[in-house]
C-alpha positions as CSV (number, residue, x, y, z in Angstrom):
1,M,-33.6,19.3,3.7
2,K,-36.4,16.9,4.8
3,L,-34.5,14.1,3.0
4,F,-31.4,14.7,5.1
5,K,-33.4,14.8,8.3
6,N,-34.6,11.3,7.6
7,I,-31.1,9.9,7.0
8,K,-29.6,8.0,9.9
9,F,-26.0,8.9,10.1
10,K,-24.9,6.4,12.7
11,P,-24.9,3.3,10.4
12,L,-23.1,5.4,7.7
13,C,-20.4,6.4,10.2
14,I,-20.0,2.8,11.4
15,S,-19.6,1.6,7.8
16,L,-17.2,4.4,7.0
17,G,-15.1,3.7,10.1
18,M,-15.0,0.0,9.3
19,V,-13.9,0.6,5.7
20,A,-11.3,3.2,6.9
21,I,-9.8,0.8,9.5
22,Q,-9.8,-2.1,7.0
23,T,-8.1,0.1,4.4
24,I,-5.4,1.2,6.8
25,F,-4.6,-2.4,7.8
26,Y,-4.7,-3.4,4.1
27,Y,-2.0,-0.9,3.3
28,M,0.0,-1.7,6.4
29,A,0.1,-5.3,5.2
30,K,1.9,-4.1,2.1
31,V,4.6,-2.5,4.2
32,F,5.4,-5.7,6.1
33,Q,5.0,-8.3,3.4
34,G,7.8,-9.7,1.3
35,E,8.1,-10.5,-2.4
36,P,4.6,-11.4,-3.7
37,N,4.0,-14.8,-5.3
38,I,2.3,-14.9,-8.7
39,I,-0.8,-17.1,-8.5
40,G,-3.2,-18.5,-11.0
41,G,-4.0,-21.8,-12.6
42,I,-5.6,-23.7,-15.5
43,I,-9.1,-22.6,-14.4
44,D,-8.1,-19.0,-14.8
45,T,-7.0,-19.5,-18.4
46,K,-10.5,-20.8,-19.2
47,I,-12.2,-17.7,-17.8
48,P,-12.5,-15.0,-20.5
49,F,-12.0,-11.3,-19.8
50,C,-15.4,-9.6,-19.9
51,N,-15.3,-5.9,-19.2
52,I,-19.0,-5.4,-18.7
53,F,-18.6,-7.1,-15.3
54,I,-16.9,-3.9,-14.1
55,I,-20.5,-2.8,-13.3
56,P,-21.3,-5.3,-10.6
57,Y,-17.7,-5.1,-9.4
58,C,-18.1,-1.4,-8.6
59,I,-21.6,-1.9,-7.1
60,W,-19.7,-3.6,-4.2
61,Y,-18.6,-0.2,-3.1
62,V,-22.2,0.9,-2.8
63,L,-23.3,-2.2,-0.9
64,I,-20.7,-1.9,1.8
65,F,-22.7,1.1,2.9
66,T,-26.2,0.1,1.8
67,V,-26.4,-3.4,3.4
68,P,-25.3,-2.3,7.0
69,Y,-27.6,0.7,6.7
70,Y,-30.5,-1.5,5.8
71,L,-29.7,-3.9,8.6
72,Y,-29.4,-1.0,11.1
73,I,-33.0,-0.1,10.2
74,K,-34.4,-3.6,10.1
75,D,-32.4,-5.9,12.3
76,K,-29.6,-4.8,14.7
77,D,-28.8,-8.4,15.7
78,A,-28.0,-9.1,12.0
79,L,-25.9,-5.9,11.9
80,S,-23.9,-6.9,14.9
81,K,-23.1,-10.2,13.1
82,Y,-22.1,-8.2,10.0
83,I,-19.8,-5.9,11.9
84,A,-18.1,-8.7,13.9
85,S,-17.7,-10.9,10.8
86,Y,-16.4,-8.0,8.7
87,A,-13.8,-7.1,11.3
88,I,-12.5,-10.6,12.0
89,C,-12.4,-11.6,8.4
90,S,-10.5,-8.4,7.5
91,I,-7.9,-9.0,10.2
92,C,-7.4,-12.7,9.2
93,A,-7.1,-11.6,5.5
94,D,-4.4,-9.0,6.4
95,I,-2.5,-11.6,8.4
96,I,-2.6,-13.9,5.3
97,F,-1.5,-11.0,3.1
98,V,1.7,-10.6,5.2
99,I,2.4,-14.3,5.6
100,Y,1.8,-15.2,2.0
101,P,1.7,-12.1,-0.2
102,T,0.3,-12.7,-3.7
103,T,0.0,-11.0,-7.0
104,I,-1.6,-11.7,-10.4
105,V,-0.9,-10.9,-14.0
106,R,-3.5,-8.6,-15.5
107,P,-4.4,-8.2,-19.2
108,V,-3.1,-5.1,-21.0
109,L,-6.1,-3.0,-21.8
110,H,-6.6,-0.2,-24.3
111,N,-8.7,2.8,-23.5
112,N,-11.3,2.1,-26.2
113,G,-14.7,2.2,-24.5
114,F,-16.4,3.0,-21.3
115,F,-16.1,-0.5,-19.7
116,N,-12.4,-0.7,-20.5
117,Y,-11.9,2.8,-19.3
118,A,-13.6,1.9,-16.0
119,T,-11.6,-1.3,-15.6
120,I,-8.3,0.6,-16.3
121,F,-9.4,3.1,-13.6
122,I,-9.9,0.3,-11.1
123,Y,-6.6,-1.3,-12.0
124,S,-4.7,2.1,-11.7
125,N,-6.1,2.6,-8.2
126,D,-4.9,-0.9,-7.1
127,M,-1.3,-0.9,-8.2
128,P,0.7,-3.1,-7.9
129,P,-2.0,-5.8,-7.8
130,V,-1.0,-7.4,-4.5
131,N,-3.0,-8.7,-1.5
132,C,-5.1,-10.8,-3.8
133,M,-5.7,-14.0,-1.8
134,P,-8.2,-14.1,-0.2
135,S,-10.5,-11.8,-2.2
136,L,-12.2,-9.4,0.2
137,H,-14.6,-8.5,-2.6
138,C,-15.8,-12.2,-2.5
139,A,-15.6,-12.5,1.3
140,V,-17.7,-9.4,2.0
141,S,-20.2,-10.4,-0.8
142,M,-20.7,-13.7,1.0
143,L,-21.3,-11.7,4.2
144,F,-24.0,-9.7,2.4
145,I,-25.8,-13.0,1.6
146,F,-25.3,-14.5,5.1
147,T,-26.5,-11.6,7.1
148,T,-29.5,-10.8,5.0
149,F,-30.7,-14.4,4.6
150,S,-30.3,-15.1,8.3
151,S,-32.7,-12.2,9.2
152,K,-36.4,-12.7,9.4
153,E,-36.8,-8.9,9.3
154,V,-35.2,-8.4,5.9
155,S,-37.7,-8.5,3.0
156,N,-37.6,-11.4,0.5
157,T,-37.2,-8.9,-2.3
158,F,-34.1,-7.4,-0.7
159,K,-32.7,-10.8,0.0
160,I,-33.2,-11.8,-3.7
161,I,-31.6,-8.6,-4.9
162,I,-28.6,-8.9,-2.6
163,F,-28.1,-12.6,-3.5
164,I,-28.1,-11.9,-7.3
165,V,-25.9,-8.9,-7.1
166,S,-23.5,-10.5,-4.7
167,I,-23.1,-13.5,-7.0
168,L,-22.5,-11.2,-9.9
169,I,-19.9,-9.3,-7.9
170,M,-18.0,-12.5,-7.1
171,M,-18.1,-13.5,-10.7
172,A,-16.9,-10.1,-11.7
173,T,-13.7,-10.5,-9.7
174,L,-12.8,-13.3,-12.1
175,F,-14.2,-11.8,-15.4
176,I,-12.4,-8.5,-15.1
177,K,-9.2,-10.4,-14.0
178,Q,-8.9,-8.6,-10.7
179,H,-8.6,-11.9,-9.0
180,V,-8.0,-15.5,-9.9
181,F,-10.0,-18.6,-8.8
182,I,-8.0,-19.4,-5.7
183,D,-8.7,-15.8,-4.5
184,F,-12.4,-16.3,-5.1
185,L,-12.4,-19.7,-3.3
186,T,-10.4,-18.6,-0.3
187,G,-12.4,-15.4,0.1
188,I,-15.7,-17.4,0.3
189,T,-14.2,-20.0,2.6
190,L,-12.7,-17.5,5.0
191,M,-15.9,-15.6,5.4
192,T,-17.9,-18.9,5.8
193,Y,-15.8,-20.0,8.7
194,T,-15.7,-16.5,10.2
195,Y,-19.5,-16.2,10.1
196,I,-20.0,-19.6,11.7
197,F,-17.6,-18.6,14.5
198,V,-19.4,-15.2,15.0
199,I,-23.0,-16.5,15.1
200,N,-21.9,-19.1,17.7
201,N,-20.2,-16.5,19.9
202,K,-23.0,-14.6,21.7
203,K,-20.5,-13.0,24.1
204,L,-18.7,-11.4,21.2
205,L,-22.0,-10.2,19.6
206,N,-23.1,-8.7,22.9
207,K,-19.8,-6.8,23.2
208,V,-20.3,-5.4,19.7
209,K,-23.8,-4.3,20.5
210,K,-22.7,-2.6,23.7
211,L,-19.6,-1.0,22.1
212,L,-21.6,0.5,19.2
213,Q,-24.8,1.0,21.3
214,L,-27.0,-1.0,18.8
């Protein structure tokens, strides 16, 4: 009971709300988009399937709650940058999903081991594989890096952990064949431009702080 008393529920609620809204818009994009375009290139044929990368891929789902929670405790200015960037990047991505819907060809896997089973589970919960470009897994992973490294309040240990895990997550999108290289590249690029826009827009950041009472 003492553990629950020490938990701050506001940042968890903020994260849950952001993920819920993003998910709604993600599936709305599927309703309005046309026939998806199959994407992939020569680079993707050189990248082997490696099912062990399903571990860092799934850690992403933990970090989307852990990172904003940590920022809420340590640096609310960094949290406001995180929230604004997450929201704007998600909206831009959903617009791209509608304008240029994409899909990929995944490998056929057999249920012959934990890592394959876990990958098949991820595949089955994302069928058909559309809304691939840009990769939000990669975009948000870059946001983890940007917001933690820009804060003087975040410990160096946490920064290093987030950096390593985020890089592994981005690599994982390619190695488990959930995304192709162009998805990876556009996800990183979209978040980079989004974050630059956000950190140079103090009026927007003040509105985020005021709205969420940070």
